[in-house]
C-alpha positions in Angstrom: -29.2 -17.0 28.3 -30.5 -17.9 24.7 -32.0 -15.3 22.6 -34.1 -18.1 21.0 -36.0 -19.6 23.9 -38.5 -21.4 21.4 -35.5 -23.5 20.1 -34.2 -24.6 23.5 -36.0 -28.1 23.3 -34.5 -28.7 19.8 -31.1 -27.5 20.8 -31.1 -29.8 23.9 -31.9 -32.7 21.7 -28.4 -32.2 20.0 -26.6 -31.4 23.0 -26.2 -27.9 22.2 -26.5 -25.2 24.9 -29.0 -22.3 24.3 -26.2 -19.7 24.1 -24.7 -21.6 21.1 -27.9 -21.1 18.9 -27.3 -18.2 16.6 -29.5 -17.0 13.6 -28.0 -16.7 10.2 -29.4 -13.8 8.3 -30.9 -14.0 4.7 -32.8 -16.9 3.2 -36.1 -16.3 1.5 -37.8 -19.6 2.2 -36.2 -20.7 5.6 -34.9 -19.1 8.8 -31.6 -20.6 9.4 -29.4 -21.0 12.7 -26.1 -22.5 13.7 -26.3 -25.0 16.5 -22.9 -25.0 17.9 -20.0 -25.6 15.5 -21.2 -28.8 13.8 -25.0 -28.4 13.0 -27.2 -26.2 11.1 -30.9 -25.8 11.5 -33.5 -24.6 8.8 -37.1 -23.8 9.6 -39.6 -22.6 7.0 -40.7 -19.1 7.1 -44.2 -20.0 6.4 -46.4 -22.9 5.6 -45.9 -22.2 1.9 -42.4 -23.2 2.1 -42.9 -26.3 4.0 -43.4 -28.6 0.9 -39.9 -27.3 -0.2 -38.1 -28.7 3.0 -40.1 -32.1 2.6 -38.6 -32.2 -1.0 -35.1 -31.5 0.2 -35.4 -34.4 2.6 -35.5 -36.9 -0.5 -33.4 -34.7 -2.8 -30.3 -34.4 -0.5 -29.7 -38.1 -0.1 -30.1 -38.6 -3.8 -27.6 -35.8 -4.6 -25.1 -37.3 -1.9 -25.3 -40.9 -3.3 -24.5 -39.4 -6.7 -21.3 -37.8 -5.3 -22.3 -34.3 -4.8 -20.7 -32.3 -2.1 -23.7 -31.2 0.1 -24.2 -31.2 3.9 -25.8 -34.5 5.0 -29.3 -34.4 6.8 -28.9 -35.2 10.4 -32.6 -35.1 11.1 -35.8 -34.0 9.3 -38.8 -33.8 11.5 -42.3 -32.8 10.5 -44.1 -34.1 13.6 -44.1 -30.6 15.3 -43.2 -32.5 18.6 -40.2 -30.3 19.7 -41.3 -27.2 17.8 -44.4 -26.2 16.1 -42.9 -26.3 12.6 -41.1 -28.8 10.6 -37.4 -28.5 10.7 -34.2 -29.8 9.3 -30.9 -30.3 10.9 -27.7 -30.5 8.6 -24.1 -31.0 9.0 -22.6 -27.4 9.2 -20.2 -26.4 6.4 -17.5 -24.0 7.4 -17.1 -21.7 4.5 -18.6 -18.5 2.7 -21.0 -18.0 -0.2 -19.7 -16.0 -3.3 -22.1 -13.0 -2.8 -19.9 -10.7 -0.9 -16.6 -12.5 -1.6 -14.0 -12.3 -4.5 -14.6 -14.3 -7.7 -12.9 -17.6 -7.1 -10.3 -19.1 -9.5 -11.2 -21.0 -12.6 -10.6 -24.3 -10.9 -13.4 -23.6 -8.6 -15.8 -23.2 -11.5 -14.5 -26.5 -13.2 -15.2 -28.3 -9.9 -18.7 -27.0 -9.9 -19.1 -28.2 -13.4 -17.8 -31.4 -12.4 -20.3 -31.7 -9.5 -23.2 -30.8 -11.8 -22.2 -33.6 -14.2 -22.6 -35.9 -11.3 -26.0 -34.6 -10.1 -27.3 -34.7 -13.6 -26.6 -38.3 -14.0 -28.6 -39.3 -10.7 -31.9 -41.0 -10.7 -35.0 -38.9 -10.0 -35.8 -39.0 -6.4 -39.4 -39.0 -5.0 -40.7 -35.4 -4.8 -38.7 -33.7 -7.4 -41.3 -32.0 -9.7 -41.3 -31.5 -13.6 -40.2 -28.1 -14.6 -39.6 -27.0 -18.2 -38.5 -23.4 -17.3 -41.5 -21.7 -18.7 -41.8 -23.2 -22.1 -41.5 -21.2 -25.4 -40.6 -17.7 -24.7 -41.6 -16.3 -28.0 -45.4 -15.7 -27.2 -44.0 -13.7 -24.3 -41.8 -11.5 -26.7 -45.0 -10.8 -28.8 -47.0 -9.9 -25.6 -44.4 -7.5 -24.3 -44.1 -5.8 -27.6 -47.9 -5.3 -27.6 -47.8 -3.7 -24.1 -44.8 -1.4 -25.0 -42.2 -3.1 -23.0 -40.3 -4.0 -26.3 -40.2 -2.0 -29.6 -41.1 -3.8 -32.8 -37.4 -4.0 -34.0 -36.0 -5.5 -30.8 -38.9 -8.0 -30.7 -38.3 -9.1 -34.2 -34.6 -9.6 -33.4 -35.4 -11.5 -30.2 -37.7 -13.8 -32.1 -35.1 -14.4 -34.6 -32.4 -15.3 -32.0 -34.8 -17.6 -30.3 -35.4 -19.3 -33.7 -31.7 -19.7 -34.2 -31.1 -21.0 -30.7 -33.7 -23.6 -31.2 -31.8 -25.0 -34.2 -28.8 -25.5 -31.9 -30.5 -26.9 -28.7 -30.6 -30.8 -28.7 -33.5 -32.8 -27.4 -32.8 -32.5 -23.7 -33.7 -35.4 -21.5 -34.8 -34.3 -18.1 -32.2 -34.5 -15.2 -32.2 -33.8 -11.5 -31.6 -30.1 -11.3 -30.4 -28.2 -8.1 -32.6 -25.5 -9.4 -31.0 -22.5 -7.7 -27.4 -22.8 -8.7 -26.5 -19.1 -7.8 -23.9 -17.5 -5.9 -25.4 -17.6 -2.5 -25.8 -21.2 -2.6 -22.2 -22.2 -3.6 -19.9 -22.5 -0.4 -16.2 -21.8 -0.7 -13.1 -21.9 1.4 -9.5 -21.2 0.2 -10.9 -20.8 -3.3 -12.1 -24.4 -3.5 -15.8 -25.6 -3.7 -16.8 -26.8 -0.2 -20.5 -27.5 -1.0 -23.6 -26.8 -3.1 -26.5 -26.0 -0.6 -30.2 -25.2 -0.4 -32.0 -27.7 -2.6 -35.6 -26.2 -2.2 -35.9 -25.4 -5.8 -34.7 -28.9 -7.0 -36.6 -30.2 -10.0 -36.6 -32.7 -12.9 -35.9 -30.6 -16.0 -33.6 -29.9 -19.1 -29.9 -29.6 -18.3 -29.4 -26.2 -19.8 -31.9 -24.8 -17.2 -29.5 -25.3 -14.4 -27.1 -22.6 -15.8 -29.8 -19.8 -15.8 -28.9 -18.4 -12.3 -25.1 -18.1 -12.7 -23.8 -15.1 -14.8 -22.8 -16.2 -18.3 -19.2 -15.5 -17.3 -19.7 -18.2 -14.6 -21.5 -20.5 -17.0 -18.5 -20.3 -19.6 -16.2 -21.1 -16.7 -18.3 -24.1 -15.5 -19.0 -25.8 -18.7 -15.6 -27.4 -19.3 -15.7 -29.1 -16.0 -19.3 -30.4 -16.7 -18.3 -31.7 -20.2 -15.2 -33.3 -18.7 -17.5 -35.1 -16.1 -19.6 -36.6 -18.7 -22.6 -34.2 -18.1 -25.7 -34.9 -20.2 -26.7 -32.6 -23.0 -23.1 -31.6 -23.7 -23.4 -31.8 -27.5 -25.8 -29.8 -29.7 -27.8 -31.0 -32.6 -25.9 -33.2 -35.1 -23.0 -33.2 -32.7 -22.4 -29.6 -32.5 -20.5 -28.4 -29.5 -22.6 -25.4 -28.5 -25.7 -27.1 -27.3 -25.3 -26.3 -23.7 -24.2 -22.7 -24.4 -27.3 -22.3 -26.6 -29.5 -23.6 -23.9 -28.1 -21.5 -21.1 -28.4 -18.5 -23.3 -31.9 -19.4 -24.1 -33.0 -19.5 -20.4 -31.0 -16.2 -19.6 -32.8 -14.3 -22.4 -36.2 -16.0 -21.8 -36.2 -15.4 -18.1 -34.8 -12.0 -18.6 -37.5 -10.8 -20.9 -40.3 -12.4 -18.7 -38.9 -10.4 -15.8 -39.0 -7.0 -17.4 -42.6 -6.0 -16.2 -41.8 -6.9 -12.4 -41.3 -4.2 -9.8 -38.1 -3.4 -8.3 -36.9 -5.8 -5.7 -34.4 -3.9 -3.3 -32.3 -5.6 -0.7 -32.1 -9.1 -2.3 -28.9 -10.9 -2.2 -29.2 -12.9 -5.6 -28.1 -10.9 -8.7 -31.1 -11.9 -10.7 -33.7 -10.1 -8.5 -33.6 -6.6 -10.1 -35.8 -6.9 -13.1 -33.1 -5.9 -15.8 -30.2 -7.8 -14.2 -30.4 -10.9 -16.5 -30.6 -8.8 -19.8 -27.9 -6.5 -18.6 -25.7 -9.5 -17.6 -26.0 -10.9 -21.2 -24.9 -7.4 -22.5 -22.0 -7.2 -20.1 -21.0 -10.9 -21.2 -21.2 -10.3 -24.8 -19.5 -6.8 -24.5 -16.5 -8.6 -23.1 -15.8 -10.5 -26.5 -16.6 -14.0 -25.2 -14.8 -16.9 -26.8 -16.4 -19.3 -29.4 -19.1 -20.5 -29.5 -20.9 -17.8 -27.7 -20.6 -15.0 -30.4 -22.3 -17.3 -33.0 -25.3 -17.9 -30.6 -26.7 -14.3 -31.2 -28.6 -13.8 -34.3 -27.0 -11.0 -36.4 -29.1 -7.9 -37.3 -29.7 -7.4 -41.1 -28.7 -4.0 -42.3 
């Protein structure tokens, strides 16, 4: 007997017995199920997420055409004929994500960077929205200082750091972004990258924004592969080498600061959910004495 009788018509369409349908826990936007050994089913949790699944139906083929390792779509159906919701059936990838596993070797991150370089050279698919990552964070710094989330000295230092980063970040032509490149969406097996999954946050935006959901340690390990693969935006202004590092740090600080007033979010698998995680992640990275050019990106305080 199946524990998901509502999915029996869909399973039967693909020749999968009802007792081979198993729900996979987790997932914010979609409920997920394995259909036997070879297929993976995703169904939006609510109407608010249906548009993201439609977007994936155009973005995934574009990513595959660019050479990115991601499960191919077997079927996308929004007709509500078999079940009363849109659904997407994909090839099933056998592997694990990085949330609960050990940190993979450096070669994994170089491979991830090379995959991003391919993605960022793809043409813009239909349905990929523009996203600048929230714009200039400096008004947010002023607002949080006025509300008492930041003291005046820290606010002044943050503003000077953003001013400094702005001199290093090149004009970034928008590219196709995965948009949620995080540990839960990187599939691994035997220390190798198997696939990048979950394209619901894909967007058309600046290359540096792609690195905002990895830890800075992971960003530093990924960028060599990205540069070797010819990823856009690799150089800074006037040919300076630190353009991508500066842009990645910009987004880590910007999004970290904007998240400070948010309430706690217990039970989430993604490391950026707790309000202070991004900023503490920056602190951890810089406390580890990172290599050049990272130390020069932070504005030194004046004594």
